[in-house]
MARZAVEX-881730 format. One line per field, with one value per residue (C-alpha): residue number from 1; residue in three letters; x, y, z. Coordinates in steps of 0.05 Angstrom, whole numbers, plus 5000, padded with zeros to 4 digits. Layout:
% residues N
zaba	c(NUM,...)
seba	c(ALA,...)
east	c(X,...)
north	c(Y,...)
up	c(Z,...)
% end
This chain:
% residues 416
zaba	c(1,2,3,4,5,6,7,8,9,10,11,12,13,14,15,16,17,18,19,20,21,22,23,24,25,26,27,28,29,30,31,32,33,34,35,36,37,38,39,40,41,42,43,44,45,46,47,48,49,50,51,52,53,54,55,56,57,58,59,60,61,62,63,64,65,66,67,68,69,70,71,72,73,74,75,76,77,78,79,80,81,82,83,84,85,86,87,88,89,90,91,92,93,94,95,96,97,98,99,100,101,102,103,104,105,106,107,108,109,110,111,112,113,114,115,116,117,118,119,120,121,122,123,124,125,126,127,128,129,130,131,132,133,134,135,136,137,138,139,140,141,142,143,144,145,146,147,148,149,150,151,152,153,154,155,156,157,158,159,160,161,162,163,164,165,166,167,168,169,170,171,172,173,174,175,176,177,178,179,180,181,182,183,184,185,186,187,188,189,190,191,192,193,194,195,196,197,198,199,200,201,202,203,204,205,206,207,208,209,210,211,212,213,214,215,216,217,218,219,220,221,222,223,224,225,226,227,228,229,230,231,232,233,234,235,236,237,238,239,240,241,242,243,244,245,246,247,248,249,250,251,252,253,254,255,256,257,258,259,260,261,262,263,264,265,266,267,268,269,270,271,272,273,274,275,276,277,278,279,280,281,282,283,284,285,286,287,288,289,290,291,292,293,294,295,296,297,298,299,300,301,302,303,304,305,306,307,308,309,310,311,312,313,314,315,316,317,318,319,320,321,322,323,324,325,326,327,328,329,330,331,332,333,334,335,336,337,338,339,340,341,342,343,344,345,346,347,348,349,350,351,352,353,354,355,356,357,358,359,360,361,362,363,364,365,366,367,368,369,370,371,372,373,374,375,376,377,378,379,380,381,382,383,384,385,386,387,388,389,390,391,392,393,394,395,396,397,398,399,400,401,402,403,404,405,406,407,408,409,410,411,412,413,414,415,416)
seba	c(MET,SER,SER,GLY,GLU,ALA,THR,SER,GLU,VAL,PRO,ALA,PRO,ALA,PHE,ALA,ASP,GLY,ALA,LEU,LYS,GLU,LEU,PRO,PHE,PRO,PRO,VAL,THR,LYS,ASN,HIS,ILE,LEU,ASN,CYS,SER,TYR,HIS,SER,TRP,HIS,PRO,LYS,TYR,ARG,ALA,ALA,THR,PRO,LYS,ALA,ARG,LEU,VAL,SER,LEU,PRO,PRO,ALA,PHE,LEU,ASP,TYR,LEU,ARG,SER,ASP,GLY,ILE,ILE,LEU,PRO,PRO,GLU,GLU,THR,ASP,ASN,ALA,THR,TRP,SER,ASP,ASN,ASP,SER,GLY,ILE,PHE,SER,GLY,ALA,ASP,ASN,ASN,GLU,ASP,GLU,ASP,GLU,GLU,THR,LEU,ASP,PRO,SER,ALA,ASN,TRP,ARG,GLU,THR,HIS,GLU,ALA,ILE,GLU,ARG,THR,ILE,GLU,GLU,LEU,GLY,GLY,LYS,VAL,ALA,PRO,LYS,LEU,ASN,TRP,SER,ALA,PRO,LYS,ASP,ALA,THR,TRP,ILE,ALA,ALA,THR,ASN,SER,MET,GLU,CYS,GLN,THR,PRO,ASN,ASP,ILE,TYR,LEU,LEU,LEU,LYS,SER,SER,ASP,PHE,ILE,THR,HIS,ASP,ILE,ALA,HIS,ALA,PHE,ASP,ASP,THR,VAL,ASP,GLN,PHE,THR,THR,PRO,ASP,PRO,GLU,ILE,PRO,TYR,HIS,LEU,VAL,LEU,ARG,LYS,TRP,ILE,THR,LEU,ASN,PRO,SER,VAL,GLU,PHE,ARG,CYS,PHE,VAL,ARG,ASN,ARG,GLN,LEU,ILE,ALA,LEU,CYS,GLN,ARG,ASP,LEU,ASN,HIS,PHE,ASP,PHE,LEU,PHE,ASN,MET,GLN,ASP,LYS,LEU,ARG,ARG,THR,ILE,GLN,ASP,PHE,PHE,ASP,LEU,ARG,LEU,ARG,ASP,THR,PHE,PRO,ASP,PRO,ASN,PHE,ALA,PHE,ASP,VAL,TYR,VAL,PRO,PRO,PRO,HIS,ASP,LYS,VAL,TRP,LEU,VAL,ASP,VAL,ASN,PRO,TRP,ALA,MET,ARG,THR,ASP,PRO,LEU,LEU,PHE,SER,TRP,MET,GLU,LEU,LEU,THR,MET,GLU,VAL,PRO,ASP,THR,VAL,GLU,PRO,LYS,ASP,GLU,THR,ALA,GLU,THR,THR,ILE,ARG,LEU,ARG,LEU,ALA,ARG,PRO,GLY,GLU,THR,ASP,ASP,GLN,THR,ASN,ASP,SER,ASP,GLU,ASP,THR,SER,ASP,GLU,ASP,GLU,THR,ASP,ASP,GLU,ASP,VAL,GLU,GLU,VAL,TRP,GLN,PRO,GLU,PHE,ARG,LEU,ILE,ARG,SER,ASP,ASP,PRO,GLU,ALA,TYR,GLY,PHE,THR,THR,PRO,GLN,TYR,SER,ALA,HIS,LYS,LEU,PRO,LYS,ASP,VAL,VAL,ASP,ALA,SER,SER,GLY,GLY,GLU,GLY,ASN,LEU,ARG,GLU,PHE,ALA,MET,GLN,TRP,GLN,GLU,ALA,GLN,LYS,LEU,ALA,GLU,GLN,GLN,ARG,GLN,GLU,ASP,SER,GLU,ASP,ASP)
east	c(1512,1460,1486,1451,1479,1520,1582,1609,1579,1560,1621,1650,1628,1670,1695,1721,1746,1705,1644,1609,1620,1567,1521,1561,1510,1537,1540,1468,1472,1417,1415,1399,1340,1314,1320,1270,1223,1157,1161,1229,1214,1144,1147,1198,1153,1085,1058,1073,1047,0969,0934,0956,0963,1018,1000,1059,1057,1074,1113,1047,1017,1080,1076,1005,1029,1083,1036,1009,0937,0891,0848,0813,0786,0706,0662,0595,0564,0596,0550,0568,0530,0587,0646,0697,0748,0791,0795,0838,0817,0761,0737,0671,0639,0663,0618,0674,0671,0737,0776,0827,0800,0867,0848,0780,0806,0875,0872,0870,0945,0943,0875,0898,0926,0865,0821,0873,0862,0791,0793,0839,0797,0739,0782,0803,0731,0716,0759,0834,0891,0940,1015,1076,1144,1165,1110,1033,1001,0985,0998,0940,0882,0856,0829,0795,0716,0737,0793,0830,0866,0807,0794,0736,0746,0809,0792,0799,0870,0886,0867,0908,0968,0967,0961,1018,1089,1109,1088,1127,1190,1183,1178,1228,1274,1278,1357,1367,1425,1453,1535,1529,1478,1527,1577,1530,1469,1404,1379,1313,1258,1199,1143,1081,1019,1013,0934,0924,0858,0826,0822,0814,0879,0887,0942,0960,0996,1034,1106,1173,1234,1310,1360,1431,1487,1427,1412,1340,1367,1304,1230,1175,1104,1085,1024,1044,0992,0990,0960,0963,0951,1017,1058,1027,1041,1113,1151,1107,1105,1181,1191,1140,1169,1240,1220,1189,1250,1300,1253,1236,1281,1347,1385,1339,1337,1395,1423,1444,1414,1346,1280,1210,1142,1098,1024,1013,0940,0899,0916,0985,1016,1026,1065,1048,1104,1075,1130,1209,1244,1317,1365,1374,1356,1290,1264,1227,1264,1199,1211,1285,1339,1386,1443,1421,1407,1474,1515,1473,1521,1498,1532,1557,1508,1501,1469,1418,1442,1381,1320,1277,1324,1300,1329,1347,1421,1449,1512,1552,1589,1660,1696,1752,1818,1779,1794,1744,1768,1762,1689,1667,1698,1661,1593,1604,1617,1557,1584,1552,1613,1600,1528,1542,1574,1616,1559,1565,1513,1473,1446,1399,1406,1345,1324,1301,1226,1194,1123,1091,1076,1024,1066,1101,1086,1067,1016,0971,0988,1032,1082,1077,1025,1047,1057,1046,1097,1055,0986,0947,0911,0849,0802,0824,0817,0747,0725,0752,0714,0649,0658,0669,0617,0646,0717,0694,0667,0728,0768,0726,0727,0806,0809,0770,0809,0873,0843,0829,0894,0924,0883,0901,0977,0970,0929,0984,1038,1001,0997,1069)
north	c(4598,4604,4618,4558,4511,4454,4449,4383,4320,4258,4232,4161,4110,4105,4035,3996,3928,3919,3948,4009,4054,4109,4132,4171,4231,4303,4352,4379,4450,4496,4530,4465,4459,4529,4517,4458,4505,4516,4591,4587,4547,4559,4631,4596,4536,4565,4551,4478,4468,4459,4523,4550,4615,4630,4665,4691,4676,4722,4700,4704,4652,4606,4612,4588,4525,4514,4523,4461,4438,4454,4518,4541,4611,4616,4607,4637,4565,4551,4529,4549,4488,4441,4478,4447,4495,4441,4401,4449,4417,4453,4528,4552,4604,4600,4605,4635,4710,4716,4675,4711,4738,4714,4644,4651,4668,4649,4689,4756,4767,4745,4764,4796,4725,4692,4736,4727,4649,4657,4698,4652,4594,4627,4652,4575,4553,4541,4477,4475,4426,4460,4451,4493,4505,4433,4390,4373,4346,4277,4247,4279,4268,4221,4281,4313,4297,4279,4235,4272,4338,4374,4440,4485,4533,4562,4523,4454,4478,4496,4428,4393,4439,4432,4356,4339,4320,4336,4409,4411,4382,4442,4495,4466,4419,4444,4449,4384,4339,4394,4396,4470,4457,4477,4522,4578,4618,4593,4637,4665,4626,4662,4614,4607,4570,4539,4534,4485,4487,4422,4372,4298,4266,4198,4169,4119,4172,4202,4188,4210,4224,4226,4277,4263,4309,4341,4273,4240,4173,4140,4144,4104,4106,4147,4101,4033,3998,3956,3985,3939,3989,4030,3971,3983,4060,4055,4076,4134,4159,4155,4193,4246,4256,4258,4311,4353,4347,4368,4427,4450,4432,4405,4470,4516,4484,4512,4449,4389,4335,4333,4294,4318,4292,4297,4285,4256,4256,4231,4229,4231,4277,4334,4336,4376,4392,4378,4380,4388,4347,4352,4300,4277,4219,4257,4247,4175,4138,4097,4035,4045,4049,4114,4064,4042,4117,4142,4089,4071,4069,4127,4150,4220,4268,4273,4331,4320,4333,4376,4403,4344,4292,4240,4256,4187,4177,4135,4094,4062,4001,4001,3937,3929,3965,4010,4084,4142,4148,4074,4075,4131,4096,4031,4075,4098,4025,3992,3928,3862,3840,3895,3881,3807,3783,3847,3897,3956,3953,4015,4012,4063,4083,4107,4121,4062,4063,4018,4000,3959,3888,3842,3796,3850,3849,3927,3916,3884,3922,3872,3923,3981,4028,4098,4148,4094,4125,4189,4156,4150,4087,4061,4087,4156,4142,4112,4173,4223,4183,4199,4277,4330,4304,4233,4266,4317,4258,4217,4276,4288,4211,4213,4267,4236,4173,4212,4246,4177,4145,4205,4197,4123,4140,4185,4131,4082,4130,4145,4070,4063)
up	c(4735,4789,4863,4883,4829,4858,4815,4831,4801,4838,4875,4865,4916,4980,4990,5050,5048,4981,5011,5000,5065,5054,5000,4952,4953,4930,4986,5003,5012,5041,4974,4944,4992,4975,4899,4913,4949,4913,4914,4884,4821,4809,4777,4721,4707,4720,4650,4660,4731,4752,4771,4837,4882,4932,4997,5034,5109,5164,5229,5267,5224,5230,5304,5306,5261,5315,5376,5415,5406,5347,5354,5295,5279,5294,5235,5223,5227,5294,5354,5423,5451,5430,5447,5493,5519,5547,5484,5447,5385,5353,5349,5370,5413,5485,5542,5588,5579,5616,5564,5524,5458,5419,5445,5416,5347,5335,5265,5302,5295,5220,5195,5127,5115,5134,5086,5032,5040,5037,4974,4942,4954,4924,4864,4850,4849,4922,4927,4937,4956,5005,5012,5043,5014,5003,5033,5030,5091,5061,5124,5160,5109,5168,5202,5144,5133,5063,5083,5026,5017,4991,5027,5022,5079,5114,5174,5127,5114,5184,5208,5162,5171,5244,5238,5195,5210,5140,5150,5218,5183,5131,5188,5239,5199,5131,5131,5171,5145,5099,5097,5121,5173,5227,5193,5161,5190,5160,5104,5116,5086,5051,5077,5028,5032,4962,4942,4881,4849,4868,4812,4816,4800,4768,4809,4756,4712,4768,4759,4800,4756,4778,4748,4759,4727,4682,4660,4666,4693,4725,4731,4761,4787,4850,4869,4890,4854,4788,4727,4671,4614,4633,4603,4534,4539,4577,4512,4497,4569,4579,4512,4527,4601,4568,4519,4575,4613,4556,4536,4604,4659,4636,4628,4666,4739,4780,4806,4766,4811,4833,4830,4803,4800,4739,4720,4649,4637,4580,4518,4551,4502,4555,4622,4682,4735,4803,4847,4851,4909,4933,4912,4982,5031,5049,4982,4975,4918,4911,4869,4866,4918,4928,4920,4850,4831,4855,4825,4763,4703,4654,4588,4578,4556,4474,4443,4392,4324,4308,4344,4311,4332,4382,4452,4470,4473,4418,4435,4373,4396,4358,4350,4396,4377,4325,4322,4312,4240,4224,4260,4210,4155,4168,4177,4100,4078,4055,4030,4037,4083,4136,4142,4164,4225,4236,4231,4273,4330,4351,4421,4449,4517,4553,4627,4665,4676,4732,4737,4792,4758,4774,4817,4857,4927,4927,4883,4938,4999,5032,5050,5099,5081,5056,5111,5166,5208,5214,5221,5286,5314,5282,5334,5317,5243,5252,5293,5240,5181,5216,5214,5262,5314,5319,5325,5380,5416,5414,5434,5498,5510,5503,5551,5603,5595,5608,5670,5700,5685,5717,5777,5782,5775,5835,5874,5861,5876,5948,5959,5952)
% end
């Protein structure tokens, strides 16, 4: 048993006056969070993951991510004529010779890391998608010229990382809400920048899967749009993902409870492991609720009779009052009488697989947009969609508006 494995099963719900008092989560420990870090699980499942490289991050780079403002290292294409020191948003040559050199090039303290990132981008074909140990900066794509996670230069990556609340959570709040948050010292986190080779994924075949007590109990779409063709493939997809889980994850992941994301590209007979997520409130249950996942009735695990057996769990429903011996005897009885009204019923249990139907509100975007809590006002997004020029102009206008507002506040204060 791994030192990070949770030994307790999901506890029974706590009721008060017939109502559920709290979500019956098993204790979420710091070890569980670490087990879900990309650097922890990727070496074990590398053959089943999209092509990626990990770049170890030194403390100086983490300090850069924590620092205020967005100052990017200078590039060969930088133009000194548009540099604006006060904006604190973009890099470029600086007309102020007295300015500290470290301010001009924030990568001076982590130059080896910067160069390693450059080499890795080249090794992966010139385009990558970045993430940190747990999170990808999906909430910051509004600031990218491509409006996506696609990055072609180190500065593209830094801009996304510095603009993302998800990345800030990875750095500053990784162990929040764990049961040992205040009772044990935080273990040292080996932070890594994960660079995945950029490929255009079909969002319709990305799925989130939920594992409780080492059983795959539920799965659903990750993209909240209706895809009609998925309904005809539902059984095949469920079977393919179930086989992948049984073969790759069920007995090898150190914790009994977790969620994982997969990609099942055409012809839908191969599964790629995209991510592993903690069994905790911080993980979005998407088309389920955590109450459903935590209280869902699931049969005890039944091992397949042989390696070729189907992985679905078959439950035989015995007649009331029937013993195991009587059940076995009745299975061997092939008389016409037993094949009539009293015939034994075989019921197949399988994980619940939820898809967005055409009449679901989510299919038409009526609900809150994804990552809306982390997005900026529309004028900021509009500025970013026009490229760096528009965003620089917006930043300068915003700065000027802030100065005017401060002057107005001072004048009002003097009048009072």
